[in-house]
KOLMAR-939961 format. One record per residue: x, y, z of N, C-alpha, C in turn; residue in one letter. Coordinates in steps of 0.1 Angstrom, whole numbers, plus 2048, in hexadecimal, padded with zeros to 3 digits. Example, Ala and Ser with C-alpha at 12.3 -4.5 7.8 and 13.67 -1.06 7.14 Angstrom:
// residues 2
8847C784E87B7D384E8847DF84EA
8807EA8478897F584788180084FS
//
This chain:
// residues 416
EEEB3F6E6EEDB4A6DCEEFB446CEX
EE6B476C5EE8B436B7EF1B4C6B0X
EF8B476A6F00B4F69DEFDB4E68FX
EF1B4868CEEDB4767EEDEB4A67DX
ED9B4D671ECBB5066FEC3B43670X
EB7B43675EAFB38676EAAB33669X
EA6B26668EA0B2165CE93B28658X
E8BB2C663E7FB33660E82B40659X
E8CB4765EE90B54658E95B52649X
E9DB48647EA1B45639E96B42630X
E8CB3A635E81B3662DE78B4362AX
E76B4B634E6EB57632E75B60628X
E83B61629E8AB6A620E88B65611X
E88B5860FE87B53601E79B575FBX
E6FB56604E61B5A5FFE61B695FEX
E67B71607E67B7F606E6EB845F9X
E79B7D5F5E80B805E9E77B7E5DDX
E6EB745DDE64B735D2E5BB7E5D1X
E57B835DDE4EB8F5DDE55B9B5D7X
E62B9D5DAE6ABA85D5E6BBA75C6X
E6EB9B5C1E6FB995B3E62B9C5ABX
E57B995B1E4AB9C5ABE47BAB5ABX
E49BB15B7E46BBF5B9E4FBC85B0X
E5CBC65B2E65BD05ACE69BCB59EX
E68BBE59BE6CBB958EE60BB8584X
E56BB1588E4ABAF57FE42BBC57FX
E3FBC258AE36BCE58AE3FBDA587X
E4ABDC58EE53BE758BE51BF3593X
E55BFF58DE53C0C594E45C0E599X
E43C155A4E36C165AAE33C255AFX
E31C2E5A6E2EC3C5AAE21C3C5B3X
E20C465BBE14C485C3E07C495BAX
DFDC415BEDF1C425B6DF1C3B5A9X
DFCC355A5DFDC2F598DF6C21597X
DF4C1C58BDEFC0E58ADF8C04590X
E05C0758FE0FBFD594E0EBFC5A4X
E0CC085AAE0AC085B9DFDC015BCX
DF3C025B5DE6BFB5B7DE8BEC5B5X
DF0BE95ABDF2BDA5A9DFABD45B4X
E04BDB5BAE0BBD65C6E01BD55D1X
DF9BDE5D3DEFBDD5DEDE6BD15DDX
DE2BCE5D1DDABC25CEDE2BB65D1X
DEFBB65CDDF7BAA5CFDF9BA85DEX
DFBBB25E6DFDBB15F4DF0BAC5FBX
DE5BB15F6DD8BAD5FBDD6B9E5F9X
DDAB995EDDD8B8B5EADE1B825F3X
DEEB875F5DF7B7F5FDDF2B7E60CX
DEDB89611DE8B8961FDDCB80620X
DD3B81617DC8B78617DCCB69616X
DD6B6660EDDBB5860DDE1B5461AX
DE6B5D622DECB5962FDE2B5863AX
DD5B5A637DCBB59640DC6B65647X
DCBB71643DC7B7E649DBBB83641X
DB5B8E647DAAB95640DAEBA363DX
DB5BA5632DBABB362FDAFBBC62AX
DB2BC962BDA9BD3626DB0BDE61FX
DAABE5616DB0BF060FDAABFD615X
DB3C07618DB0C1361EDB4C1E614X
DABC2560DDAEC2F603DB0C3C60AX
DB9C44604DBBC52608DC1C5A5FCX
DC3C675FEDC8C6F5F3DD6C755F8X
DE0C755EFDEDC795F3DF4C815E8X
DFEC895EBE06C905E1E0CC855D7X
E0DC895CBE12C805C0E21C805BFX
E27C8A5C5E36C8C5C3E3CC915D0X
E49C8D5D2E51C925DDE58C9F5D9X
E5BCA15CCE65CAB5C8E5ECB85C5X
E52CB85C0E4BCC45BCE49CCE5C8X
E45CC95D4E44CD25DFE50CDA5E2X
E5CCD35E2E69CDA5E4E6CCE45D9X
E68CE05CCE6BCE95C1E62CF65C2X
E55CF45C7E4CCFF5C9E52D085D4X
E58D025DEE5DD0A5E9E69D125E5X
E72D0C5DDE7ED135D7E79D1E5CEX
E6FD1C5C6E69D265BDE63D315C5X
E5DD2F5D0E57D395D9E62D425DEX
E6DD3C5E2E79D445E7E7ED4D5DCX
E80D475D0E85D4F5C5E7CD5A5C2X
E6FD585C1E65D625BEE66D6D5C9X
E67D695D6E68D735E0E74D7C5DFX
E7FD775DBE8BD7F5D9E8AD885CDX
E84D835C2E82D8B5B6E79D975B9X
E6ED945C0E65D9F5C4E6CDA95CDX
E74DA55D6E7CDAE5DFE85DB65D6X
E8CDB05CDE95DB85C4E8EDC35BCX
E82DBF5B8E7ADC95B0E75DD55B8X
E70DD15C5E6ADDC5CDE72DDF5DAX
E7FDDC5DAE87DDD5E6E88DEC5EBX
E86DF55E3E87E035E8E7BE075F0X
E70E005EFE64E035F6E61DFA601X
E56DFC608E52DF4613E4DDE660FX
E47DE5603E42DD95FEE4DDCE5FBX
E59DD35F7E63DC95F3E67DBF5FEX
E6BDC4609E6EDBB614E63DB2618X
E57DB8618E4BDB061CE49DA4612X
E49DA7605E47D9D5FBE52D935FBX
E5ED975FDE69D8E5FEE68D8560AX
E64D8A615E63D82621E58D78620X
E4DD7C619E41D73617E45D6760EX
E4CD6A603E50D5F5FAE5AD56601X
E64D5B608E6ED5260FE67D4A61AX
E5ED51621E57D4B62CE4FD3F628X
E47D4161DE3FD36618E48D2A613X
E53D2E60DE5CD23608E62D1B614X
E67D2261EE6CD1B62AE61D13631X
E55D18632E4AD11638E48D04631X
E48D04623E45CF861CE50CEE61EX
E5DCF261FE68CE9621E66CE362FX
E64CEB639E62CE6647E56CDC648X
E4BCE0641E3FCD7641E42CC963BX
E49CCA630E4CCBD629E56CB4631X
E5FCBA638E69CB2640E64CAE64EX
E58CB3652E52CB065FE44CAB65EX
E40CA6653E32CA0651E28CAA654X
E2ACB7651E20CC1654E18CC6648X
E12CD2649E0ACD863FE0FCE663CX
E0ECEA630E10CF862CE07CFC621X
E04D0961FDFBD0E615DFFD0A607X
E0DD08605E11D055F7E0ECF65F4X
E0BCEE5FEE08CE05FCDFCCDE5F2X
DF3CE85F1DE8CE65E8DEBCE75DAX
DF7CEC5D7DFCCED5C9E01CE05C3X
E03CD65CCE09CC95C7DFDCC05C3X
DFECBA5B7DF4CB05B3DF3CA55BDX
DE7C9F5BEDE4C955C7DDEC895C0X
DE0C7D5C6DDBC715C0DD4C685CAX
DCBC605C5DC4C565CDDCEC4A5CFX
DD0C465DBDD8C3A5DEDD2C325E9X
DDAC295EFDD4C205F9DDEC1A602X
DDAC1560EDE1C0C616DDABFF616X
DE2BF4618DDCBE761ADE0BE3629X
DD5BE0631DD7BDE63FDD1BD1643X
DD8BCA64CDD3BBE652DD8BBD661X
DD0BB7669DD4BB6677DD2BA767CX
DDABA4686DDAB9768CDD8B9869BX
DCDB926A0DCAB926AEDD4B896B6X
DD7B8D6C2DDFB846CADD8B786CFX
DE0B6E6D4DDAB626D9DD3B636E6X
DD7B6E6EEDD0B706FBDCBB7E6FBX
DCAB84707DC4B92708DCDB9C701X
DC6BA66FBDCEBB16F4DD3BBB6FEX
DE0BBD6FEDE6BC6707DEDBD2700X
DF0BD06F3DF6BDB6ECDF4BD96DDX
DF7BE36D5DF7BE26C6E05BE46C1X
E08BDD6B6E15BE06AFE12BE06A0X
E18BEB69AE16BED68BE23BEB684X
E22BE3679E2EBE2670E2BBE9663X
E33BF3660E31BFB653E3BBF6649X
E36BF563CE3EBF2630E37BF9625X
E3EC0261EE37C0A613E38C03606X
E2EC065FEE2CBFF5F1E32C075E5X
E33C145E6E37C1D5DBE46C1D5DAX
E4BC225CEE59C245CCE5BC335C7X
E68C375C7E6BC455C5E72C485B8X
E72C545B4E7AC585A8E89C575ABX
E91C595A1EA0C565A2EA8C6359EX
EA8C6D5A7EAFC795A4EBEC775A4X
EC5C8059EED4C8059EEDAC815ACX
ED3C885B5ED8C8A5C2ED9C7D5CAX
ED3C725C5ED4C655CCEDEC5C5C6X
EE6C605BCEEEC575B4EFAC525BBX
EFFC595C6F0BC555CDF0AC5A5DCX
F13C545E4F14C585F2F18C675F3X
F22C6B5EAF26C795EBF1BC825E7X
F14C7F5DCF09C875D8EFEC895E3X
EFBC7E5EBEF2C805F5EF7C89600X
F04C88604F09C9060EF0AC9F60AX
F0ECA15FEF0ECAF5F9F00CB55F8X
EF7CAD5F4EE9CB25F4EE4CB5601X
EE7CAD60CEE2CB0619EE8CBD61EX
EF5CBF61CEFCCCC620EF6CD8619X
EF3CD660CEEECE1604EE0CE4609X
ED8CDA60CECACDD612ECBCE561EX
ED3CE1628ED5CE9634EDACF7631X
EE3CF8627EE8D06624EDDD0E61EX
ED5D08615EC9D1060FEC0D1561AX
EBDD0C624EB4D1062EEBAD1B636X
EC7D1A639ECDD25641ECDD3263AX
ED0D3262DED0D3E625EC2D44624X
EB8D3B623EAAD40622EA6D4762FX
EAAD4163BEA7D47648EAED5464AX
EBAD55646EC2D62648EBCD6C63FX
EB8D69633EB3D7362AEA5D7762EX
E9DD6E633E90D71639E91D7B644X
E9BD7864DE9DD81659EA1D8F654X
EA9D9064AEAED9D645EA2DA463FX
E99D9D637E8DDA4631E84DA963CX
E82DA1647E79DA5651E7EDB1659X
E8BDB165CE91DBD662E90DC965AX
E93DC764DE92DD2643E84DD8643X
E7ADD0643E6CDD4642E68DDD64FX
E6CDD765BE69DDE667E71DEB668X
E7DDEB664E86DF7665E83E01659X
E7BDFC64FE79E05643E86E0A63DX
E8FE0063CE9CE04636E9FDFA62BX
EA4E00620EA7DF8614EB5DF0616X
EB5DE4612EC1DDC613EC8DDC605X
ED5DDA605EDCDD95F8ED8DCD5F0X
ED8DCE5E3ED3DC35DAEDADB65DCX
EE7DB65E0EEEDA95E2EE8DA15EDX
EE1DA65F6EDBD9F601ED3D935FCX
ECBD955F2EC2D8A5EDEC8D815E3X
ED4D845DEEDAD7B5D4EDDD6D5D8X
EE3D6A5E4EE5D5C5E8ED8D545E9X
ECDD5A5EEEC1D525EFEBBD505E1X
EBDD5A5D8EB8D585CAEC0D4D5C3X
ECDD4D5C5ED6D435BEED2D355C3X
ED2D335D0ECFD255D5EC1D215D2X
EB7D2A5D1EAAD265CEEA9D225BFX
EAFD295B6EAFD255A8EB6D185A6X
EC2D165ACEC9D095ABEC0CFE5B1X
EB9D015BCEAFCF75C1EA4CF35B8X
E9FCFD5B1E94CFB5A7E99CF259CX
EA5CF4597EABCEC58CEADCDE591X
EB3CDC59DEB6CCF5A2EA9CC75A4X
E9FCCE5AAE93CC75ADE8BCC45A0X
E8DCCC596E86CCA589E8CCBD583X
E99CBB584E9FCAE580E9ACA2587X
E98CA4595E93C9959DE84C96599X
E7CCA1596E6EC9F593E6DC98585X
E77C9A57CE76C9456FE7DC8656EX
E84C82578E8BC75578E81C6A578X
E85C5E573E7CC52573E7BC4C580X
E70C45582E6EC3D58FE77C3158EX
E7CC2D59AE84C2159BE7CC1559EX
E82C0959DE7BBFD59FE77BFB5AEX
E80C005B7E7DC005C5E7DBF25CBX
E87BEA5C8E88BDC5CDE8CBDD5DCX
E97BE45DFE9BBE55EDE92BEF5F4X
E8FBFA5EDE86C045F3E79C055EBX
E6FBFD5EEE6EBF75FBE67BE95F9X
E68BE35EDE62BD65EBE68BCC5F5X
E75BCE5F9E7BBC4603E73BC5610X
E6FBD1615E68BD2621E5ABCC620X
E54BCE614E47BC8612E48BB8612X
E52BB360CE54BA460CE56B9F61AX
E5EBA6622E61BA2630E54BA3638X
E4DBAE637E40BB063EE36BA563BX
E35BA162EE2BB9762AE2FB8A631X
E3BB87632E3FB7A639E3EB7B648X
E40B8764DE3DB8865CE2EB8665EX
E25B8C656E17B8A658E13B7B657X
E19B7464DE17B6664CE1BB5E658X
E27B6165DE2CB5B669E23B5D676X
E20B6A678E19B6D684E0AB69684X
E05B67678DF7B61677DF7B5367DX
E01B4C67BE02B3E680E09B3E68EX
E10B48692E17B4869FE14B556A6X
E08B566ABE03B636B0E0AB676BDX
E0CB746BEE11B796CBE06B786D6X
E0BB786E2E01B766EDDF8B826F0X
DFEB8E6F1DF7B9A6F5DF8BA66ECX
DFDBA46E0E00BAF6D7DF8BAD6CAX
DEFBB66C7DE8BB66BADF1BBC6B0X
DF3BB46A5DFCBB969BDF5BBF68FX
DFABCA68ADF4BD167EDFFBD1674X
DFCBCD668E05BCF65CDFFBD9653X
E06BE4651E01BEF649E0BBF163DX
E06BEC631E0DBEE625E08BFB61FX
E11C0561FE0CC1261DE10C1860FX
E07C2060AE0AC285FEE10C36601X
E15C3C5F8E1AC4B5F9E24C4D604X
E2CC43607E37C46610E41C4F60AX
E44C4D5FEE4FC555F7E4BC645F5X
E3FC685F7E3CC765F6E38C7C604X
E3DC7560FE3BC7B61CE35C72626X
E35C65625E30C5C62FE21C5E631X
E1AC61626E0BC64627E03C5762AX
E08C4C625E01C3F628E01C3C637X
E0DC3E63DE0EC3B64CE05C45654X
E05C5264FDFDC5C656DEEC58655X
DEAC54649DDCC50646DD8C4464FX
DE1C3A650DDEC2F658DDCC33667X
DE6C3A66CDE5C3E67ADD9C4767DX
DD5C4F673DC9C57675DBCC4F675X
DBCC4566CDB0C3D66ADAEC33676X
DB9C2E67BDB8C23685DBCC28693X
DBDC35695DC2C3B6A1DBAC366AEX
DADC356ACDA5C316B8DA8C226BCX
DADC1A6B3DB0C0C6B6DBFC0A6BBX
DC7C146B8DD6C126BBDD9C176C9X
DD3C126D3DD6C156E1DE2C0C6E5X
DEBC136ECDF8C0C6F0DFFC066E4X
E01C0F6DAE06C0B6CDE15C0E6CBX
E1BC046C5E29C066C0E29C056B1X
E33C0A6ABE34C0969CE43C07698X
E44BFE68EE51BFB688E51BFD679X
E59C06674E5AC08665E65C0065FX
E62BF9655E6CBF164DE70BF9641X
E7EBFA63FE83C02633E8FBFB62EX
E90BF8621E9CBF461BEA2BE7621X
E9ABDC622E9EBD0629EA6BC6621X
EA9BC9614EADBBE60CEBCBBE608X
EC4BC760DED3BC6609EDCBC6615X
ED9BCE61FEE2BCE62BEDABCA637X
EE1BC5642EDABC164EED3BCD654X
EC9BCB65DEC1BD6662EC8BDE66DX
EC7BEB66BECBBF4676EBEBFA67CX
EBFBFC689EB3C02690EB5C11693X
EACC19690EADC27691EACC2C69FX
EB5C356A3EB4C3C6B0EADC496AEX
EAFC4F6A3EA8C5C69FEA8C5D690X
E9FC6668BE9FC6867DE99C7667AX
E9AC7B66EE95C8866BEA0C92666X
E9CC9B65DEA5CA5657EA4CB265FX
E98CB6663E97CC266BE93CBF679X
E88CB967BE84CB4688E8BCA668BX
E8ECA3697E94C9769BE89C8E6A2X
E86C8369CE7CC796A1E84C6E6A8X
E82C6D6B5E8AC636BDE82C566BEX
E89C4B6BCE82C3E6BDE7EC3A6CBX
E75C316CCE70C2C6D9E7CC256E1X
E7EC2A6EEE88C246F6E85C156F9X
E78C126FAE75C046FDE79BFB6F1X
E76BFF6E5E79BF76D9E88BF66D7X
E8FC026DAE9DC026D8EA4BF86E2X
E9FBF86EFEA5BEF6F9EA3BE06F4X
E98BDD6EFE96BCF6EAEA0BCC6DFX
EA2BD56D6EABBD36CAEBABD36CFX
EBDBDB6D9ECABDA6DFECDBCC6E5X
EC4BC76ECEC5BB96F2EC7BAF6E6X
EBFBB06DCEC0BA76D1ECEBA96CAX
ED3BB56C9EE0BB86C2EEBBB06CAX
EEABB16D7EF4BAA6DFEF3B9B6DFX
EE6B966DFEE4B876DFEE5B816D2X
EE3B886C7EE2B826BAEEAB8A6B0X
EF8B8A6B1F00B936A8EFFB8F699X
EFAB83696EF9B7F688EEEB87681X
EE5B8E688EDBB96682EE0BA367CX
EECBA7681EF2BB367CEEBBC0681X
EE3BBF68CEDCBCA691EE6BD4697X
EE3BE1695EECBEC69AEE3BF969AX
EE7C026A3EDFC0F6A3EE4C18697X
EDBC21693EDDC2A689ED5C3768BX
ED9C42685ED1C4E685ED0C52676X
EC4C56672EC2C5B664EC0C6A665X
ECAC71660ECBC7F661EC6C86654X
EC5C7F649EC1C8563CEB4C80637X
EACC7B640E9FC7563BE97C70646X
E8CC69643E83C6464DE7DC57648X
E77C50651E6FC4464EE61C46653X
E58C3C651E4BC3C657E4BC3C666X
E56C3866CE56C3967BE56C4867FX
E5BC51677E5CC5F67BE4EC6467CX
E45C61673E37C67673E30C6167FX
E33C54682E2DC4D68EE31C5469BX
E3EC5769CE44C5D6A8E3EC6B6A9X
E3CC7369EE37C8069FE28C7F6A5X
E21C746A2E13C736A6E12C6D6B4X
E1EC6A6BBE1EC656C8E1FC566CAX
E22C4F6BFE23C406C1E32C3D6C3X
E34C326CBE41C2D6CEE46C256C2X
E50C2A6BBE54C256AEE63C236ADX
E67C1B6A3E75C1A69EE74C15690X
E7FC17689E80C1267BE8BC0867AX
E8ABFD672E95BF466EE98BF7660X
EA4BFC65EEA9C00650EB6BF964DX
EB7BF4641EC3BEE63CECDBF8637X
ED6BFC640EE0C0663CEEEC0063BX
EF6C06631F04C01630F0DC0863AX
F1AC05638F24C0A642F24C1A642X
F20C20638F20C2F637F13C3563CX
F0AC2C63FEFDC31644EF3C34639X
EF5C2F62DEECC30621EE4C2461FX
ED8C2661AED0C1A615ED5C17607X
EDAC0B604EDFC075F7ED5C095ECX
ED9C0F5E1ED1C115D5EC5C1A5D7X
EC6C225E1EBAC2B5E5EB7C345DAX
EAAC335D5EA5C3C5CBEAEC3D5BEX
EB2C315BAEBAC305ADEB4C255A5X
EB7C25598EB3C1B58EEB9C0E591X
EC4C0E599ECBC0159CEC4BF95A7X
EB9BFE5ADEB2BF85B7EA9BED5B2X
EAFBE25ADEA8BD75A6EA9BCA5AEX
EA0BC15ABE9FBB45B3EACBAC5B4X
EB4BAD5AAEC1BA55AAECABAA5B5X
EC8BB65BAED1BBB5C5ECDBB55D3X
EC1BAF5D4EBCBAB5E1EC3B9F5E6X
EC7B9F5F3ECEB945F9EC5B8D603X
EC3B80601EBAB7960AEBEB7A619X
ECBB7B61BED1B7B629ECCB88630X
ECBB93629EC6BA062EEB7B9F632X
EAFB99628EA1B9762BE9FB8E637X
EA7B83638EA6B7A644EA9B81651X
EB4B89651EB8B9065DEADB9A662X
EA7BA1658E9CBAA65CE90BA2661X
E8CB9865AE81B9065FE83B8A66DX
E8FB8566FE91B7F67DE92B8A687X
E98B95683E98BA168DE8ABA5691X
E81BA6687E74BAA68AE6CBA0692X
E6EB93690E68B89698E6DB8B6A6X
E7AB8C6A8E7FB8E6B6E7AB9B6BCX
E7ABA66B5E75BB36BAE66BB16BFX
E5EBAB6B6E50BAA6BAE4DBA16C5X
E55B966C6E54B8D6D2E59B946DEX
E64B9C6DDE69BA46E8E5EBAE6EDX
E58BB46E4E4DBBE6E8E42BB76EEX
E3EBAB6E9E33BA46EFE36B9F6FDX
E42B9D700E46B9970EE46BA4718X
E44BB0714E44BBB71EE37BBA726X
E37BBF733E2BBBE73BE20BC6735X
E14BC2737E08BC9732E03BD373CX
E02BDF738DFEBEA741DEFBEC742X
DE8BE7737DD9BE9737DD3BDE72EX
DC8BD9731DC1BD0728DB8BD871EX
DBCBD8712DB6BE0708DA7BDD706X
DA3BD1709D95BCD707D8CBD4711X
D92BD971CD8ABE1726D8BBF0724X
D92BF471AD93C03717D87C0770EX
D80C11712D75C1770AD7BC22702X
D79C216F5D7DC2C6ECD78C3A6F0X
D80C446EDD7CC526F1D6EC556EAX
D6CC506DED60C546D7D54C4E6DEX
D55C446E6D4AC3E6EDD48C426FBX
D51C4A700D50C4F70ED47C5A70FX
D40C5B71BD37C6671DD3EC70727X
//
């Protein structure tokens, strides 16, 4: 049993660090659809081509912001309560109030579960892209494995400034949802019963929605961060994994590297990739890399704020064995209760997935969505541990028995 990182991992980490310095330092903040995001995509394309792969750009359209949809949802709730207050003596008041709150809650649920709502059309959209490359196995193809790493970076709201702020924000979000649901139920009952409710019934929902609009407005106006740990570090690690596996191919696993755009506005790049390549991703697994540059990697057992997306038991078992055999990697299980990764959207679509996330002892990603997320904070040891963990995970996956030869599978579109 080894107790130190391999020389290959240390070498890969040094090169990954150079990628981080270029992406987060030279290029800097990378809003969805911006010239900076496009420049990173070109950089990744160039690095993959230099490693001997044949990368391609996949364009798609995605929301330009994460915060405006939630602000619109809070505004819809506030409007619904105001309309109820104005018309509460009649039948129209409860109906209008319920519609406003219902649309607001629908938008929140849709945003937190990778879904759709009618209010989504009010959010500006931008052209963006994924950069994708695949590596064929040395023998017959028995499965596919996707590695996700996103190119864009996020704004830096006040609510991400500290551990306490994050925890308070999460509690407040759940409280707002609960108040919205209770108020919606009260309006619906009032409408069916044709009975007027006292004015104070709508006040809690009005207060929390107005507070939400103000907080989200600050988030929407905050500057974009450099995104060194989130997520240039993962891009750097993924580039070095691609370089390694191009020269050291797996036996039965076709590897896909998806460098995605628009992750920060709802994992739209991962969804676009899975939608575009779905016919090819038979027997597919997916691993999302997040925040790989400061802390050792934790593997997710579940994630999500509203829905719970559970990680693949097969991948978790491989990681558990690695955790026991290689304690120097720092692998440990974790649950993400206040957010999600690209593994979540893959799990929702039926793929066996897990995320490797660099979390500190409190379960936070260091410098998450702050201006302090700069290249000087990146630790080569964390990059090396994530790189070596991924190499072990993919080799472990490749060693599993093959249930079907994919070359003999006829795509559904070609079947009669």
